[in-house]
N, C-alpha and C positions, 0 to 999 in steps of 0.2 A: 238782443242781450248777448249772444255769442260774439257779435261783431264788436261790441263794447269791451268785452273781456279780452278779445284778440288785440284791440288797440291799446288796452292797458298793458298787456304783456310786451307789446312793441316799445311802448314808452319806457317801461322798466328796463328792458334790454338796452335801449339806446342810452339811458342814464347810466347803467352799469359800465357800458363801453366808455362813455365820456369820463366817468370817475377814474376808471383804470388808466385811461390815456393821460389824464391829468397827473395821477400819482407817478406814472412812469416818467413823464416830462419833468415833474417837480424833482423827483429823485435824481434824474440825470443832471438837472441844473445844479442841485445841491452838491453832487459829486464833483462837478467841474469847478464850482466855487471853492470847495474844500481843497482840491488839488492846486488851484491857483494860489490859495493862501499858504500852503505848506511847501510847495516846490521851491527850491533854491539852487544856488550854484556857489561852490566854495571859492572859485577863482583859482589863481595860481599862488602857491606859497612863496613868501619872501624869506630866503635863508641866507645866513652869512657865508662868505667865501670859504672860511674854515669853520668846521662844526664847533659848537659850544663844547666845553668840557663838562661831562656828566660824572657823577660819583662813581659809577661802575667802570668808567674808562671805555665803555663801548659807545663811543661818540656818534659814529655813523648809524649804528643800529638804533640808538635812542632818538636821533634826528628823524629817522624814518618813522619811528613810533610816534613822535610828536606830530608829524604831518598827518598820519593816519588817525590819531586821536581827535584832531580838529577838522578832518575832512568829512563833509556831508555826503560825499559819494559812498560812504560806507552804509548809508541807509538806502532802502529800496527806491525811494523817489527823490533822493538827493536833498532831503529837507532837514535832517537832524544829524549832528555829529556827537561823539562822546562829550566833547567840550561844550555842547549846547546846554547840557544840564550840570556838568561839573566845571564850575567857573573858578579860574585861578584866584581872582580877587576874594573869593569865599573859601579859600583853601580847597578848591576842587569839590565843593559841595554846591547844592542848588539853593539859592536864597528864596525860592518859592516853596510853598508847602508841598506841592506835588509837581512833578515834572511833566511837561507836555511832550507827547510822542508825535510821530510823523503825520498821523491822521487827525491831529488836534484832540486826541484822547489824552487822559491824564493818568499817571501812575497812582497807586494807592499808598505808596510810601515816599517819604522824603529821600532824595538822593544825598547820601551822607558824604562827608569829606573823604578824600583819598590821600593817603600818606604811605610811604614805603613800609610795608609790613609783610615781608615774604613768607613768614611762618604763621601768619594769622589768617583765620578764615574771613571771607568777605561777604558783603551784603548783610542786611539786618538779620536775616535768618541763617546766615552762615552756609548757604548752599554751595558756595565755591570754596574749595580748600586752598586754592592758590590763584595767582594772577593768570596763569595759563588757561585755567578754566573760566575765570571771572570775565576776562576781556570780551569774549564773544557772546556772553549771555544777554547783555542789552542789545547787541547788534542783531541777534536772532529773535528777540522778543517782539511779538506781534504788535504790542501797543507802544513800543519804543522806536526801534529802527527797522524792524520787520524784514530783515534780510533772512527770509525763511529757509533758504538753502545756501550754505556757505560756498557751495560749488560755483555760485554765480560770481562771487567776489574776484577771484583771480583774473577772469576774462574782463570783468568790468574795469578793474584797475589797470590792466594791461593796455587798455584803450586810452588811458590818460597819460599825456606826454611826460609829465615830471616824474613819474614813478620808475621809469626804466633806469635813470641815473641813481635815484635814491636806493633802489634795491641792489643795484650793482655795487654801490659804495658800501652798503651794509653787509652783503653776503658774497660779493665777489663775482656774481653773475646777475643779470637782470631778470632772471626767472621769478615769477610771482606765484607763490603757492599759499595755501591756507596756513600751513605750518609757519611759513616765514612772516605772514601778516600777524599771526598770533604772537610769535616771538618778539617782533618789533614793538607791538602794543604793550606786551608784558614788560619789556625792557624799559620803556618810557615811564610807565606807571610805577615800576619798582624804583625808578630814579627820583621820584617825587619825595625828596628827603628835606624835612624842615628842622634845622639844627641851630638857628641863630636868633632865638627869641631872647628877651631880657632874662628869662629864667635860665636859659642855656648859658648865658654869659655870667649868671650868678652861681654857676656850678663849676667846680674845679675841673680843668681840662684833664682828659684821659680817665679820671676816676668817676666823673659825674657827681661827685659829692657836693651837695648844696652848701654854699658858704654865704649866700645872701648879699654879695657885693652888688651895689648899684640899686638895690630894692629898698622901698620905703618900709617904715615900721609896720604900716598897715598891710602891705603885701607879704611881709615876713610872717606876720600874725596869721594871715590867710593861709600860708603854706603850713604853718603849725596846725591850724584847724583842719586843713586838708588831710593831714596825717593822724589827727586825733579825733576829736569829737565829731567832726564832719564825716568820718568813715570813708571818705572818697578813695583813699589809697587802697582800700580793700578790693576794689574793682579796677580803678583807674591807676594801674601801676606799670612799670616797665618804661623804656625810653619813649614810647609813643602814648603812654597813659591810656592804653586800651586793653589791659588785662591779659590773662593767659601767660603772664610772665612771673618770674620769681619776685616776690615781695621782699625787697632787701631789708625791710624793717622788721619782718617777722620770719624771714627765711621760709616762706610758704609759697606754694604754687597756686595761683588763683584761676578762677573760671574765666571763660571768654563770653559766656552767656548768663544773663541774670534777669530776674523778674523784679522790677523796682516798684511795683504796686501802683501802676497807672490806672488800673481799673479792676473791678471784681469780675465782671462778665466780659470776657475777651471779645473785642470786635475783630482782632487780628491775633491768631494764636502763635505767630512768629516761628520760633525754632521748632515748635511742636509739629508744624506742617511738614518739616523736612524729616524729622526723626520718627514721626508717628507715635511718639511717646507722650502721653498726656501730662507727664511730669515736666515736660518742656514747654507746655502751653503758656503763652504770655512771656516767654523769655526771648530776649533779643541780644544781638551781638553788642558787646561793650564798645562804644565808639571812641575814637581818639579824642583827646582834649587839646591836642596841638592846634593852635589858632582858633580855639573854641569861640572866642569873642566875635569872629567874623563868619561863623557857620550857621547862624540862625536861618530858619526856625529849627527847633530842637525836638528830639525824640523821633521814633520811627515814622510817626505820622505828622510830624511838624506841628504838634499841638501848642507848643510854647514859643512865643515870639521873642522872648528876652531871656538872658541868663538869670535875671532875678526871679522870673517865673519858675525856672528850673530849680533854683535854690529853695524857693518857697515850697515847691512840691516835696522835696526831701525834708524840709523843716517841719511842715505841718499837713502835707497833703497825701501822704502814702496811704493807699487803700489796702484793706486786708484781703489781698488777692490769694487765691488758693495755692499758687506756687511761689509766693513771695519769698525773696532771698532771706536766708536766716540772719543776714547782717541787719535787717530791719525789724527783728523780733526781740522781745525782751527775754533773753535766755540767760540764766545764771552762768557765770564763767566756769563754775566747777562741773558743768554738764558737758563741756566740750572735751574731745579727746584728740590726741595727736597720733598720726601714723606716718610712715615713710612710704612713698610710692616707688614704682619700679625704676624711676630716674634718680632716686636719692633725695627728693624734695620732701620736706615736712608738709603735711596737710592737716589743717585744723578742721575737725569734723564735728558738726552739731549733733545733738541727740536725734534719734530716728523720728521722734514725734515733734520735731521743731515747729511744724506748721500749727501745732495746737497752742503755741505761746502767743501772747498778744503783740500787736504792732507797737514798735517803739520809734516814733518819729524823732528827728534830730533836735527839734525845739531850739533853734538858733535864735539868738538875740539879733536885733537890727544891726548892731555894730559887728557882730560875727558874720552876718550876711554880707555887709559891706566889705569886710576884710577878705572873705572868701572870693567875692567877685573881683576884688582888686588883684588878688593873686592870679586868678584865672586869666585876667587880662595880660599878665606877664608872659603868657605862653604864645603870644602873637609874634610871628616871625615876618616882619614887614618886607624883608629882602626876598623871602620865598614867594610872597604874594605878588611880587612885581618882577621876579627874575625872568629875563627875556628868553632863557633857554627852555622855560616851561610855558611860554606864552603862545597865543594863537598866531601861527605864521601866515594865516589868510587875512588877517585884519588889515584893512586899508586898500584891499584889491577891489 
């Protein structure tokens, strides 16, 4: 009997060792396969003999930033570049719902479009106040580019032949530092200016006053709806249509974060995670509408595949979210008050109990939806989407 028990113990031990060995071997194989899938090489950038002209005039600095933006060497295993998720053809947004990181993991938010907005906070939750802060966040993020210590970058880039000349042209010496990398990336991103859409050409030069030249009657009707019944201008105002700017039609200063009633129970609390203020739960950064027709999917989680689905949400899909913007509640106009902020801007303030008022969807007709979508399509700048000075210099190598 004792011998039988002893033999059973030996069998169990051998089985345990075999299982553990298999797990270790399998894990090792999986790791190697994953690394083989994601590892890559950017190659050598192809650049013009004379640098392109950028809006800032800092042509050599922006050129360096362009190369860095598209260089996969900025990720830990040379697999992912900033430009891997921010595609020029999509106005530097990601046309996938979620972005793939260097280890084949996926983000939990859609990578939104990038457009020059130096005074606007960045990312869906606004965690970066400016580009200098924003540019390294994806680089250091474990699930994205995983450059866990920026101290690694200068030495890594110094070993790459083409950077010596690029840094020398941009800064006067070939020294590579974290500050210089940050400055160049920030410069390039800040030069991503889209100003030649059909809507731009339908606005008077210098003043930006809309005159409608070259637009159809449907598109003009959509613009009027945008500023009226559609309430779009309440949030999407300013030159980039991304809020936080003076609303020239009402002389008011608008918010950069809003809750648009996507859900009642938040799966992502958005701005609230940054501020730790429950009143900010469910609020997200107001995205630019420039080139909006090519930046699908839409919303922070990419839940809508088309512009029409977005319009349908505002027309009849707004949820009674706890922190829903007062713009989408049925509040009598006489309950609003005006005040002047410290910068001299007028602010229209809702009553303190505005959350108790019922939801008021836009209730657009089919023709109004068509008109609004037609107008939004006029915000596409085809030159910006194909401008070689913003393109990937590693393509074709």
